[in-house]
N, C-alpha and C positions, 0 to 999 in steps of 0.2 A: 725386880722380876717382871713387872708389867712391860718395861722397856724391852727386856729380852723376849718376852712373848710376842710383842708387836714386831720385833725384828724377825723372829722365826716365821711369823705369818707372812711378812713381806717377802721373805726368801722363797717361799713356795708359791705365793700368789703371782709374783712377777713372771716366773717361767710358765706358769699355767696360762696366764693371759697372753704371753708371747706365743705359746703353742697354739692357742685358739685362733689368734690372729693369723698365724702362718697357715693353719688349716683352712681358714676362710679364704685366704689369698689363693691357695691351691684349688679351691672349689668355687671360684668366682662365677662360673656358669650357673651352678646350683643356687648360689647366693642371689644372683641377678633374677633368676626365675622366681625365687621366693619373694624378693622385694616387689616384683611386678604383681605377684598374687596378693600381697598384703596391701599394696596401693589400690588395686582394683577392688578388693574387699572393703577397704576404707571408704571408697567412693559409693558403694552400694549400701553400706550399713545404715545411714540415716533413713533411707527409704524403707529398708526392711524393718527397722525399729518402729517407724511411723505406721506402717501397714499392719504390723503385729498387734499394735494397740487397737486396731480395727478388726482383729481376729483373722487376719490374712496370714497363713503360714509363711515362714521365712523361705522355705523351699520354693513355694509358689512365686514369691517375689524374685528370687534368684533366677528361676527358669523364665519368668516373664521378662526380666531385664536382658537376659541372654537372647531370648527369642526376638525381642524388639531390636537389639543391637545387630544381630545377624541379619534380620529382615531389612533393616535400613541399609546395611552395607551391601546386601544383595541387590536391593533396588538401585542404589547409587551406581554399582558396577554395571547393572543392566542398562541404565539410562545414560550414564556419563561416559563409559568406556569408549563407545563408538565415536562420540564427539571429541573426547580428549585425545584418542588415538589419531583422529584426523588432524587435529590441531598440532599434535606432536610431530606428525609427518611434515606439516607445513613448516614447523620450526627447523627440522632437519634440512629441509629444502632451502630455507632462507639462510642457513649458515654460510654457504659459499658466497652468496650475494653480500652478506654482511662483511665477510673478509675482504671482498673486492672493494666495497665502499670505503672501509677504513684504510686500505692500502692506497686508494685514490686520494684520500685526505692526506696521508703521509707524503705521497709523491708531490702533491700540490703545495706542500709546506704549510697547510692549515693548522696542523697540530704542533708545529715548531720543534721537530725532532732533529732538524739538520745540524744544530750546534752540538748535539750529543753524539751524532753518528759521523761527523766530519763530512757531511754532504753525501755519504753513501746511501743508496736506497735501502729501505727496511721494509720487509713484508711479514705479515702474520703467517704462521704455519697453516697448513691445510685444515679446513674445518668443514666436515661433512658427515654423512652417515657412517662412513668407514672409520672416522676418528671418534665420533661420539658413541657408537655402539660398544666398543671395548671399554670405554670409560664408564658407561652405565652398568655394564656387566660386572666390572670390578667393584663398583659401589654396592651392587646387590650382593655379591659374594662376601664382601666384608661385613655387611649388615647381618647375613645369615651365619657368619662364622661362629657366633656365640653358641648357637644351638646345634651346629652341624656335628660337633664332636660328641654331643650327649644324646640328642634326639634329632629327628627331623623337625623342620619348622612346624609342621602340623601337629605332631605329637607334643611338642613343647607348648604350643598354644592351648591344646586340650588340657595339658597338665596345669597350666596357669588357671584356666577357667575352673577346673575341678577343685584346686586348692583354695582359690578365692571363694568359690561357692561354699566349700566346707567351713571356712572361717566365718562366713556370714551366718550360715545355718546353725553352727554349733558354737557361736561366740561365747555364750555364757559359760559353758563347760570348759572351753579352752582358757578363758580368763581365770576361772576358779582354779584350774590346774596349774597355771603359771604363777598365780599368787601364792601357792603353797610354798614356793621357793623363796618368798619374801618374808622377813620377820613380821610377826603379827601386828606389831605397833606401827609398821609402815605400810600396811596393805591398803588402807583407805587412800593415803596420799599417792601411792603407786598407781592405784586404779584410776585416780583422777588425772594423773599425768598421762597415763596410757590413753585415756579418752581424749585428751587434748591433742596428743600426737596423731591419733587416727582421724580426728576432726580436721586437722590442718593438712594431712596427707590426702585425705579424700576430697577436701575442698579444692585443692589444687587441680585434681583431675576433673571434677565437675565444672570448675571455672574455665579450664582450658578447652573443654568441649564447647562451651557456649562461645568463648572468645574466638575459637577457630571457625565455628560456623558463621559468626557475624563477620569476621574478616573475609572469608570466602565469598559471602553474599555481597559485601560492600565492593570488593574488587571486581567481581563478575559484573555487577550492574554498572559500576562506574566506568570500567573499561569498555563496556558495550556502548555507553553514551558518547564516548569520545572517538568511536570508530575503530577501536583496536581489533586486530584480526583474530586473536585467540583468547577472548576473555574467560571462557570456561576453563581452559587449560590452566591459566594463571590462578584463577579462583580456587579450583580443586587442589592444585599444588600447594597453595598457601594454606588452605584448611588442613591438608594432610601433614604438612611439615610444621605447622604452628604449635603442635604439642611440645616441640622443643623451642623455647623462647629464642627470638632473634633469627632463627634459621629460616622459617617459612617466608617471612617478608624479604629477607636478604636475597635468597635464591630466586624468588618470584620477581623481584625488581630487576635483577640482572637479566633474567630471561625476557621479561617484558621490554626492557630497553633494547635487547638484542633483536627482537622481532620488530620493534617500532623504529629502528634506526633508518630504514629505507622508506618509511611512511612520510606523510606530510608533517610540516612543522607543528600544526595544530594537534595532530595525533600524538606526536612525540612529547610535546609539552603537556598535553592532556594526561598521558600515562604517568608522567612524573607528578602532576597535580593530584591524580587519584591516589597514588601511593602516599603522598604527603597527607592528604585528608584521612586516609585509612590509618596511617600511623598516629596521627593526632587523636583520632577517636579511640584507637586501641590503647594508646599510652595514657590518655587522660580520663577515659570513661570506662572502657570495657575491662581492662586489666585491673585497675584499682577497685572497681566495684565487684567483679566476679571472682578474682583470684587474690588480689592484694590483701583484702581483709581476712582471707583464710590462711594464706601462707605466712604473712607477717615477716618477710625477709627483705633486707636491703638489696637493691639492684646489683651491687657489687658482689654480694653473697650469692645471688642467683647466677651471675656470670662465672664466678669461681667454681660453683658446683657443676655447671655445665661443662667447663673445661676439664675438670677432673673426671667427671663421668664419661665424657666422650673419649678421653685418652685411655681409660681403663676398659670400656666396653662398647665404644662406638655409639651409634644412635640410640640403642636400647639403654646404654648407661646414662646418656644425657637425658633420656626420657624419665628415668626414676631418680636422677640426681637431685632435682629441686624438691620433690616431696620428701625424699629421705633427709635432705638438709633441713627442711622445715620441721620434721620430727625430732632430729637431733637438737635443733635450736630450742624446741619446746622443753626438752629434758634439761638442757643447760640453763635455761631461764628459771625453771623450777628449782634446780639445785642452787643457783645463785640467790634466788629470792629466799629460800629456806635458810641459807647461810646468813643472809643479811638480817632475817628476822631473829635468828638465834643470837646474833651479835647484838642486836638492839635490845633484846630481852635480857641478855646476860650482863 
């Protein structure tokens, strides 16, 4: 009879789980917004808990964090947009010159393509504002596609802020309500695992903020010292894209080399040297200290999470992929450790 009961339970649980997964797949937009809200709330929770012990209401903490964040973004936009826009125009103007330089290299035989082309001339396609504009527009449209069918981008952002703030303010009541669905004997362990999951997810966001700011500062100062023409553009771009690991530095390096190809040899080598130093500091000090100890994921797991998240939901999916994977890893580790402990005790 117990075997028959287990089989019956399995027969109705499997369709139920499959149905839930199918509904989640059909509602990926909502799921993504919910994940962003949870990750943002996890990043704010330690500060809210600390200030609450000093009798600061959690609502005040949330409003303060939002006010500081919006203020910093507004200040950065006001101060940096004119300079970044000017340097971006410089980049667009230099693209045709870069194309001509590379074509000259090909024509002179410096890059050794003659044996692959049979001696026929090879030229790069046109590269200018007319070509770059539609490319950037398409990138922006794909990034906004997640929220376009559900809300406008602004409303989706407000929704994320509201849900994250509600999670932080009403954390205790939400946790108690969710624990009611867990058997009483497992509630303490479940609460401990949930705390570890939120710690790792929030730690990733807090660490990435610090790492991104440091990377932007290092590149801006370093590129200025070697005489690079657009250090602020590269620094800001790196800081903005560095929330997705590997993306910020890769895109920034390609753009920096594009701008420096017609500069002096000292500047070109200096640009490469600055990026090497920044990557060394980021990989060996910044990331291990500020995010590695929190996320506790192997680099291959991080890369796999980024690929899956980007394929499902673009840049926003890649943004939440790593903290989500860290949370899942925390649950799996706890499950494995409990199974090992039961096996050792049995």
